[in-house]
N, C-alpha and C positions, 0 to 999 in steps of 0.2 A: 506495499498500499507504499502511496507518497507521502511523501511526509511535508508540511508546510511549518513555515515561521512565518508569524506575522512580527513587521519589524516597527514597533511603535506602540504598543498597546494599551492605547488613550482610549477615547470615545468610541469611532469608527473602527479601530484596532481589537479593541474591548468586545465590540457587536461581532465582529467575523469572527474571533479567535473562540470564543463562545461557542455560535454557532457552529462552527465547523467542527467543533470538540463534541458536544451534543448529537452531532452526526456521524459522530467515530473515525473521523478522520484524526493520526497524529499531529498535536501542535504545538510548538513551541512559541514561545515569546520572547521578547526584544524588549524593555522599559527599564527604569532607571527611578532612584528616588521612592518616595514613599507608593509609588503606583505598583514598582517592583517588590518592596516588603509584604504589602497586602498580600501581593496573587502570590510569592512563593510560602508565606507562612496559610494564610488562606482558603487560596483558590480565588477563582473569575467568577464575581457574580454579574448575574443578568436581570435585570427587571424589566419587562415587556409581557403587556396586556394584563397586565393586574396579578401575575405570575411571578416567582422568583428561581432561578437557574441557575445552580454553582457546579462550576466546573473544574477540576484539576487539572493545570497544565505543567510543564518544565518551564523558567522563565529565569531569564540571563540578563544581565547588564552587557555584557559583549560579547558580539557574533563569534568569537573566538572561544568560548567556552561552549556555544550552542553548534558548530560545526556543519555540515555541509547539510542543504535539505531540496528538495525536489523545486517546488515552490516558495519563493520571496513575496509576502505583500508588504510594500511599503505604506504606510497609513500616517507617520506620523505628518506633521505640518511642514508645507510644500515646502517653506524656507529652511526646516532645517535638512532636509535631505542633501543637499551640498556637504555638510560637514562630516557626515556618513561613508563618503565616497571613499577614502583611504580604508575604513574599517570593514566594510562589508564583505571585503573577498573570502573570509572562512566562511561564508553561508552559500558559497557560490560552487557547486560541480561542475562539470562536464556540460548538464543537459537542463541544469536549474534554470528556470525561469524567474523573471523579476515584474511583479504585476505593480503599476503604480496608481494605488487607489487615493489618491490625493486632488486636493483643489488645483487651481490654473492649468497653467499649460506645461507638460512632463517634459522632463528632459532629452528624450527622444524624439520628439515632435517630427524632427527633417528627415529623420529614417527612414530610405525609399523614398524621399520627393526629389524631384528632378528640379529644384530650387537655386534660384541667382545666387539669391546668397543664403547657406544652410550651416554658417557657423553658428556653434552653441549659443545660446542667451546668454547675457550676462545676470540677468534679472534670473533665470533658471535652473543655469547649471557656469556658475564662473569658473573659466579656464577648461570648459572641456572633461570638469572632471569624472564625472557621473560617465559619460559616453564612453571614454578610457576603461575607468575602473571597471562597470559591469557591463558594457556592450550592448549597441542598439539589438543585437540577434537576441540578447534573453528578454528583451521589455515586449510586454502585454501591458496593454492601454487597458484603463477600467474609470470608467465615468461613476462615481458613486452621489446615490441621491437619499440615501436613507440619512438622519439625523440622531443624533445619542449622543448623552453626555457623561460625564464621570459625577458621580453622587457625593458619591467619597473615595479614598482608594482603597480598588479593589471593586468597586460596586458600578456597573454600566448601566444606563437609564436607557431603553428605545423609546426613542421619542415619537415617529413616525418613517414609514417609508420603505422599502424592502429593494430595489433597483439597483444593480449593479450591473450598467453594460459593459460590453467588451469589446473587443477589438484587436488583432494583426496590426502593426503598423502596416503593413505592406494589403491587408485586407485580406488575406486567404484565409480559410475557411482549413485552420490546421487541426490536426489530430489531438495537443497540446491545448488549445482552446477551449475544443469540446470536449476534453476532457474536465478542464479547468470549469465551466458552465456548467457542467454536470453536477460537479462535487458543491460549486453553492447553492444550487437546486434543490438537493437531497440536504443543506442547510437550511431551506427555506426562505432561501432569497430568489427573486427574478432576474435571471443573470442572460440574457440576451446576448446573441454572437452579431457584431454589427461589420459590414463589409464593408463601413468608412468611419470609424470610431472617432475622427477627426470633428467631424460635424457636428459628433453629440458633445465633444467636448467644447466647441466652438458656443454650441447653445445653452449651456450652462456657463462657460466664460464671461457670456455677455451678458448676464444677469447677476451674477458676481461680481463683473468689474464694475458693477454701478451700485448695488445695494452696499455692498460690503464698506467702500471708503465714506459712503455719504452716510451711514450708519453712526461709522465711528465720530465725523465731524458734529450729527444733531443728539446721538443718544440714544435715537429713537428704534423703536419695533418695527420690524415690517411695516404693519397696519398704520401706525402712526406717520410713516413716509409715503406709502400712497394715499392717504387720508387728504394732507394736504398741497392741493395746487401745485402750487408754486412747487416744491421739493420732487412733489410726481412729474414734474416736466423738466426738472434736473435728471431724473433717471432716463426718462426716454429720451434726452438727449444724449445722453452718455451711450446706453444701449444702442443707439443708434450709431455712433460715432465707432464703436466696437463691432458693429456691423458691417461697417463699410473696410473697416481693417481686414475680417474676416475674409470679404466679400473679392479684395486687393491679394487673399491668398487662394483666391477659388474656392471659397466654403461658403455655403448660405447656410446660415443656423436656419433648424427647424419651425421656429418660432419668431414673428416677427415683435419689437420692442412690446407693440400695443397688447401682444398676446399674454408674452410674460407677465407685465405687469397687471393684468386681470389674472392671472394664474395663481400668482404670488397671494391674491388677496384674503385666499382661503388659509394661508401662514400670520394673521393678523397679527398676533401676541407673539410669533417669533422674534428673537432677536437675532443676527445675526451672528456667523460663528467670529467673526473678526470683532464684531463690538463684545462678546462674551470674554474674549481674550484680553481684550483693550481692558475692560473693567475690572477682571482680575489678577492685574499686572503681567502677563502674558502678553511674547512678542506676539507681531500680529503679521499675517500671511500678506504682505502689500506687496512686494516684486514681485513672484509668482502669478498671482493675480492679478493686480494693476500694473504694473511694472512691466510685466511679460508684452501686455496689448500694447502699453504706449511703446516700448522697443520695435515691436513690430510697427507700428505706426510708421516711424522713425525713419526705420527701412526702407518701406515701402512708399514712404512720400506720402502718408494721409494724412489731412488735416484734422487735428483732433483736439479743438480749443477747449472745448468743455473736461475734457477728460484732463487735460496736460494743468490746468487749474484745479482739478478736485486730487492728481495726485500730487501736487506738491504742497497742497493743503492738509492731505490727509498724513503724507510725510512728516509734516512738523505736528500736528496733534501727536502723532506716536510717539515721535521723539518728545517730546513735553509730557508723554506719559512714562514714560522709559519705557516704551514697547517696540523699539525700532530701530 
């Protein structure tokens, strides 16, 4: 049976690790601090649908102590991934696949693309260390739609959603991605395999690149942002600019800005993950989510004045809070 390592057993990582372990998969975790100690002492607990489930998994602080695995999920915050480039090697065997289950654009984005400029994005993979140390041939894309939170160390609450859309960078339906989809489906997730995962990545990114920075500038829930006409207009402008960047790269997101705004209304009381991190004093994912779009806009020669202003202000807000 294939072994699975979840690198970053936080909210989404904890949700994945618990569900996969409950379905019978051999799961190892990589975590640190209070989360690591709690998992080693008491196991990992998932609260979902009014029930509580506890599993025991092996959990380590260092990849060298975990050893090679068949599948590695990267589930830490996306801006933390470059820091693991030099340490991930011990988890990788000859055929290990690495699933990027994070927000923002992934480090492997240009793999298999005939792009004019496929230099790794500095906002995502500074110096190309992830590209070199992991290798694009190992990469599988994942677009994460569930929301979860760490209630206390070792305890995860599943808030909503179950969809993990998967895709090979080159779009083919490989044996490994079919097997991965089957594992996630058996664990209770919806895991469709997409022929073009980049389109799904951009659909989520267009929304995230608008909602997240505006939320840390205003402190508002999604409902508060949408209910204020002026703020809603800013969100729509940001989404249109991000869509223009996607279009310049040959991508047409699956939903236009107006539809993205309307679909979000159902999550009215929800705070973005970036706002939750800022309020908790944690570093925020500005660069992989917003900075990556800004960087690609400059490469493609797309004018993004609203995004430029918001990026500058959001970075300053995060710096003043000690979160950037």
